C-alpha positions, 0 to 999 in steps of 0.5 A: 500499499502507498503512503498517504503523501504519495498518495495525495501527490497522484491527485494533485499537481501541487500542493503547499507546504508549511512556513516557519517554526521559529519565527511564528513561536517567536511570535507567540512567547518563545525565547532565543535559546530556548529549546521550542520541542520542550513546548510539545510537553509544556504549552501543547495548545501553543503547538496546536494553533502554530499547525492550525495556522497552516492548515487554515491558511491553505497548507496540505502538509505540515511539519511537526515542532521536532526539528531540534528532536535528536538526542544531540541537540535535546542534549543542550537542554537536558533533555536527551533522555526525552527524546521519544516522548517530545517527538511523540507529543509533537506528531500527535497534537499534529495528528489531532490538528490534521484529524479535523482539518475536514480535508487530507492534511499530512503531518510531517514529523520534522528531522533536522541535522544532529548538530555533529559533525560527521566523520572523518571532518568531526567525531559523529559516526555514521552509524550514532548518526542513524541510532539518533534518527532512528529514536525520533523516527519512533516517536514520530511514529508513534504519535502518527505522523505520516511520513518523516520530514528530514530537513536543512542539511548539508552532509550527505553521510547524515543525509543517509543516516536520516534515510537508514532511520527510516527504513528501520523505523519502516516509515516513509520520508522526504528529505531536503538540503540546504543551499547557501554558500554559492548554491551549495550546501556548507558541506560543499554538495550541488543540486547536482550532487544531490539528485545523484545521491537520492537516486543512490540511496536503497531507501528512496523518498518519497520526495526530495528538495530545498529548504531554507537557504539564502533566500527564494531566488537562490532556493529557486536557481537550486530547483532548477539545477534539479530538474537540469541534473534530470530529477525522477523524484517529486521536488520540494522547494520551501524557501526562506521569506526574503532575506534576514536583517537585525531590526531592533534587537530581532531577526525579520525578514523582508519578503512580503507575502505578495512577493512569496506569492510570485515564489510558489508560481515559479517554483510551481512551473520549474516542476516543484511539487511541494511548495512552502515556506521557510524562516519568515514564511507566516500563514500570512504569507501561506494564504497568498500563496496559495491563492496564487497557485490556484489563481494563476495559470501553469505556465512556461519554465521561467528563465533565471533571468525572469526569476531574478527579475521576480524576487531578487537577484542570485546571492552568487554568480554561480549556483555551484554546477559549473565547479565555480564557487568556494566550496563551504567550511563546516559550521553547526547551524541552528534550529529552523526559524 
């Protein structure tokens, strides 16, 4: 039997995913440095409101509040022994919201990077990464997630470990990487490299793609790279709402709902099947994205020039696939905001 996400993709040309987690939780009172995952137990009403915001805005799929739900990330908050509990709780709240939506809504169990560097550049072994992701996956499965959603990964070894964990849990999965340094991930992968990686996985994802990164323009250039490389699986586009700017003590994303509406249509016309937002994307952005996807007819794949004209210029001259641009240096990544 096929999974719920695959069945929905078979009936629709595109699906609208959700927006940001951190941005919206900060607006609800989450303090900088606190673990959002603890709110799954401490403030389930607020997490339900987070999910409901996306559903009411028209999302067909939303991610659980479990981005930092591995033992290595929760250890920073002395919660490493609560992995199963917190992931299960985050998925259970989502299951309840989705089941009350009155239509098919997919609960995607978010699994972000471990925050550790993989061997041989760092201390994290493949087996340990699989173990941590598997523990998280079992919690999300027990809570009723339809699919696991691996996101913001930069290292191929960590992506493979998450795929293996999904296989061990017997769960369908999707996986996105973040391309933010001259079209590459922090570990130097290009869009073409990712297509090769996905094609070689023994346990393939339902869909794959890109999230976060620099801005909407760059993310769409990466999506174009997937298409150029011959991607066979459904493509995910989950770009930030503009460019982050520091204003009065807070990070603010300058992408308007109208800009994100243009981004969503361009993503669809490029060939993306699952389209959402990442950092800075609120329900107001999602509402306009949904309206645009429904009202504007599908057009030909946009050129890079058209993307830049609509969304702003690219952060670098190269997307990395031409061999230009520096390979990124490894560093730790914070929570999806």
